[in-house]
C-alpha positions in Angstrom: 120.1 78.3 19.6 117.2 78.4 22.0 119.6 78.2 24.8 121.9 80.7 23.9 118.5 83.1 23.3 117.3 82.6 26.8 120.4 83.4 28.2 120.9 86.5 26.6 117.3 87.2 27.8 117.8 86.7 31.1 121.5 88.6 31.2 119.3 91.4 29.8 116.6 91.3 32.6 119.3 91.4 35.3 121.0 94.2 33.5 118.0 96.1 33.2 117.2 95.5 37.0 120.7 96.8 38.1 120.4 99.9 36.2 117.2 100.8 37.8 118.9 100.3 41.2 121.7 102.3 40.4 120.4 105.3 38.7 119.4 108.5 40.2 116.3 109.5 41.4 114.5 111.8 38.7 113.9 115.0 39.4 109.9 116.0 40.3 107.9 117.3 37.4 107.5 121.0 37.3 104.4 121.9 39.3 104.2 119.0 41.2 104.8 119.2 45.3 108.0 117.9 46.6 108.3 114.7 48.5 108.8 115.0 52.4 112.4 114.9 53.7 113.2 111.1 54.9 113.3 111.2 58.5 116.5 110.9 60.4 117.8 107.5 61.8 118.9 109.3 64.8 115.5 110.8 65.6 114.4 109.8 69.2 111.0 108.1 69.3 108.3 110.3 70.8 108.0 110.3 74.4 105.1 108.6 75.9 102.3 110.8 78.0 103.0 110.5 81.5 100.0 108.8 83.7 97.7 111.2 85.2 98.8 111.1 88.4 102.6 111.9 88.1 103.6 115.1 89.6 103.1 117.2 92.8 99.5 117.2 94.7 98.6 119.8 97.3 95.7 119.9 99.8 94.3 120.1 102.9 92.4 118.5 105.6 90.1 119.7 108.4 90.6 117.2 111.5 87.4 116.8 113.7 86.6 114.9 116.5 85.7 111.0 115.7 82.7 110.2 117.8 82.7 106.6 118.9 79.3 105.3 119.8 80.6 103.8 123.4 77.1 102.1 123.8 77.6 99.8 120.9 81.4 99.1 121.0 82.7 96.1 122.8 86.2 96.8 124.2 85.9 100.5 124.0 88.5 102.6 125.8 87.2 104.8 128.6 89.0 107.7 127.2 87.2 107.7 124.2 84.6 109.2 126.2 86.6 111.8 127.8 87.7 113.2 124.4 85.7 116.2 123.9 87.0 116.8 120.4 88.9 120.1 121.3 92.4 119.0 120.8 94.2 117.9 117.6 91.4 119.5 115.6 91.4 121.9 112.7 93.1 122.5 109.4 96.0 120.8 108.0 98.3 120.9 104.8 99.2 117.9 102.7 101.9 117.8 100.0 102.7 114.8 97.8 104.8 113.9 94.9 103.8 111.0 92.7 106.2 109.4 90.1 105.5 107.0 87.0 105.3 104.0 88.9 102.5 105.7 91.2 104.6 105.7 94.5 103.5 108.6 96.8 105.8 110.7 98.9 105.2 113.5 100.9 104.4 115.3 104.2 101.7 116.5 106.2 101.6 119.2 109.0 98.7 120.8 111.2 96.8 119.6 114.1 97.8 116.1 113.8 101.5 116.9 113.8 104.2 116.8 111.2 103.9 113.5 109.4 105.6 111.7 106.7 103.5 110.5 103.7 104.1 107.1 101.8 101.7 105.3 99.6 100.8 104.1 96.1 98.4 105.0 93.6 95.9 102.2 92.6 94.0 103.0 89.4 92.1 106.2 90.3 92.7 106.1 94.0 95.4 107.5 96.3 96.3 105.2 99.3 98.3 107.0 101.7 100.1 106.1 105.0 100.7 109.1 107.3 103.5 108.4 110.0 104.5 111.0 112.6 108.1 112.5 112.2 108.8 112.0 115.8 106.8 109.1 117.5 105.3 109.3 121.0 102.1 108.7 122.6 100.6 112.4 121.2 101.6 111.6 117.9 99.2 110.8 115.1 99.4 107.8 112.8 96.9 107.9 110.0 95.5 106.8 106.5 94.4 108.8 103.7 92.3 107.1 100.9 91.3 109.8 98.1 89.6 109.1 94.9 89.8 110.9 91.7 86.9 113.4 90.9 87.9 115.4 87.5 91.3 116.9 87.9 90.9 116.7 91.8 91.2 114.2 94.6 88.5 113.9 97.5 88.6 111.6 100.3 89.0 111.1 103.9 92.0 110.9 106.5 91.7 109.1 109.7 94.2 109.0 112.3 94.6 108.3 116.1 97.4 109.2 118.7 99.8 106.9 119.4 98.2 105.8 122.7 94.9 105.5 120.8 93.1 107.7 123.0 92.3 110.4 120.5 90.8 109.9 117.1 90.3 112.1 114.3 88.5 112.0 110.9 89.1 114.9 108.1 87.6 115.5 104.9 90.7 115.8 102.2 90.8 117.7 98.8 94.0 117.5 96.8 94.6 119.4 93.4 97.4 118.7 91.0 100.2 121.1 91.0 102.4 119.9 87.8 106.0 118.7 88.3 107.4 117.4 91.6 109.4 119.8 93.5 113.3 119.2 93.2 114.6 116.4 95.2 111.3 114.7 96.0 
């Protein structure tokens, strides 16, 4: 008899559990707030925020004569002393696009000629190589290193002519222009 009662009790517990699973949800009591609708299974997760450097960057440089101390430089080229700083000096423009991987592409134009930019972002620093669009003795090859300062970048561009006889130095300022231009 005891076994029969235990069996009946077990069946009653199982039946009670099954009825709770299959019964419809009770309506909310009046005056209470309705529960939020269930999230859609198809909803896409929120897109992560892009890194600070992603987008387009524009700026300028002001190329100046880079005076090399001829008295202290062993192996100095005589032509460096003859450079009066008049040529390849003045203001130029920079335009870069930076992707989410931190890859930099772009262009530069001005007294140092038409150049192609390539580089990368290293934490808070842009490191960029500027190569002439058309190589030659009077074409300039340079590097630009600019550090993040608030919402802008500040740094220096240093370049020399293809024959290394003309050397220039330029302060640089870049500001973010938002999304990269189409095709970059």
